[in-house]
C-alpha angles and dihedrals in degrees: 000000000000090000093047089050090063094075103021133034109255126198122180134173122216145164090200120105090205092067090056116089109209093204090058099044089131090077096048120105130192121230113210139169119241121193088218107029099032115214112014127190114201143157116271108284132173087231091074121103121264094248090059095047098044096089090054095046089048092050089051089054092048088050092054089056094059098034096101112083125180094210094059121100125206097037114192118189114208127190100244147354094268088057088051093052095046093050092047088051095050094046085062095042092051092041093233109183099182115108106255118170110203115205114193120213121193102243131264114058095333094108086067094054091044090050091051089055093050093048089050088056090054094256125135107212129191119222129225112196135174112257095241140098095284096045093050088048090053091046091055091049090049091053095045098041106030101023091234114181114246092236091060091059113077121188118201126243091023096198102048140014115279145086139269090287089066090065086074119085112247088249095053092043091057091041099048110016115016101063127133089294093070094116093057098081142273097266097054093045087050088048094054090049091050091049093051091052091047090053088045090239084128118049131178090248088066093057126097117248088245095056093042092051095045093055092039090055089049094054090044090058091047090052091049094050091049097053 
């Protein structure tokens, strides 16, 4: 289908998560039924019902299972899929050209287990964790169990407790993330942001100086550790 789409526009409808490419979610549309409007085709939104979103969420889960690749250099383990999406988005916004392979864990102690696997494959990953109680607990375990150097464990934000969302200025968070969908989960909100960046609806010129510098400093740290 990809080959056919080179010469001709191709549209297909599916319930199968295996026909959804998670690295090209910007081109996916949802088909929903509306009592007044009938069949509606729209971009992915957290407002959609669970049944409509299930194939996409399943595809994301499948993508996590194949996200670790032994031939990739500069592996960076992040706590969850929302962190993964934000970092991919800002890699594009900041025009980062260096090879950075983000590997999403699924929260809790899973960064430790993912790290163990990568070490077993001869890789030397860096860890990006939330600067909260859980993140600090994981950092301690990484140091004790895997002898990870302190410089290879980055807590975000570095000056106060929080998570990757705290790298956004309050203004940008309200503008781009915390809309009326805030009760629909971190992953879908991050997915919406990622899509808008992929579609160039959000550009670096639209970010506040605070947001831009916070993410720029994070990528600077990652590049320094990778050298």
